[in-house]
C-alpha positions as CSV (number, residue, x, y, z in Angstrom):
1,M,103.7,92.0,82.8
2,S,103.8,90.2,86.7
3,K,104.7,92.3,89.7
4,I,106.9,93.0,92.7
5,I,105.4,91.5,95.6
6,I,106.8,92.2,99.1
7,Y,105.4,90.1,102.1
8,T,105.4,92.8,105.0
9,A,104.5,92.8,109.0
10,N,104.5,95.6,111.5
11,L,107.8,96.9,113.4
12,C,109.8,94.8,111.0
13,A,112.8,96.2,110.7
14,Y,114.2,94.2,107.8
15,C,111.5,94.8,105.6
16,T,111.8,98.3,106.1
17,M,115.7,98.1,104.7
18,A,113.6,95.6,101.6
19,K,111.6,98.4,100.9
20,R,114.0,101.7,100.9
21,L,116.5,99.0,98.8
22,L,113.7,98.5,96.6
23,D,113.2,102.3,96.6
24,T,116.6,103.2,96.1
25,K,116.7,101.2,92.7
26,G,113.0,102.9,91.7
27,V,111.1,100.4,90.4
28,Q,107.2,99.8,92.1
29,Y,106.3,97.0,94.8
30,T,102.8,95.4,96.0
31,E,103.0,95.6,99.6
32,I,101.4,92.4,101.6
33,N,101.6,93.1,105.5
34,V,100.9,89.9,106.6
35,D,99.6,91.6,109.5
36,A,96.8,93.6,108.4
37,E,94.2,90.3,107.9
38,S,93.7,86.5,109.2
39,G,94.6,83.9,107.4
40,L,97.5,86.0,105.2
41,R,100.7,85.0,107.5
42,E,99.6,81.4,107.2
43,A,99.0,81.8,102.9
44,L,102.5,83.0,102.7
45,M,104.1,80.5,104.8
46,Q,102.2,77.9,102.3
47,K,103.5,80.2,99.5
48,S,107.2,80.4,100.4
49,K,108.0,77.7,102.6
50,R,109.5,80.1,105.2
51,R,107.9,81.9,108.3
52,T,109.5,85.3,108.3
53,V,109.5,88.6,106.5
54,P,109.6,89.8,104.7
55,Q,109.4,87.6,101.5
56,I,110.1,89.4,98.3
57,Y,109.2,87.7,94.8
58,I,109.9,89.9,91.8
59,G,107.7,88.4,89.0
60,D,107.6,84.7,89.3
61,L,111.0,84.3,91.2
62,H,111.0,84.1,95.0
63,V,113.9,85.7,95.9
64,G,113.7,85.5,99.4
65,G,114.3,88.1,102.6
66,F,116.5,90.9,103.5
67,D,119.4,89.7,103.5
68,D,119.0,87.6,100.4
69,L,117.7,90.5,98.6
70,A,120.8,92.5,99.5
71,A,123.3,89.7,98.8
72,L,121.6,89.4,95.3
73,D,122.1,92.7,94.6
74,R,125.3,92.5,96.3
75,Q,126.5,90.1,93.7
76,K,124.8,92.6,90.6
77,G,122.6,90.2,90.5
78,L,119.2,92.2,91.6
79,E,119.6,95.2,88.4
80,P,119.0,92.6,85.5
81,L,116.2,91.2,87.7
82,L,114.8,94.9,88.3
83,E,115.0,95.8,84.6
84,N,111.2,95.3,83.5
85,Y,109.8,97.4,86.8
86,K,111.4,100.6,86.7
87,V,109.1,103.7,87.4
88,T,110.3,105.9,84.1
89,R,109.6,109.8,85.5
90,P,108.6,112.7,83.3
91,Q,111.2,114.9,81.9
């Protein structure tokens, strides 16, 4: 199964908001901090064609940034995308 990946940076309020939204949905994601290693930001820019963070991928789908993620949630389109990524908790 593909993963949810969120590219973030240090001191990024929108990154924090995106992670919180995903956390409230009960999904696991992989965070890649582009400030952590030289070249990661450039690789992200090539991959996403955008310069800003966060950049969020759900499987092979590039959702975009926090505003895109929040809009998708408001339009009730986020839940169906996340269905296969829900964390099952023991009863």
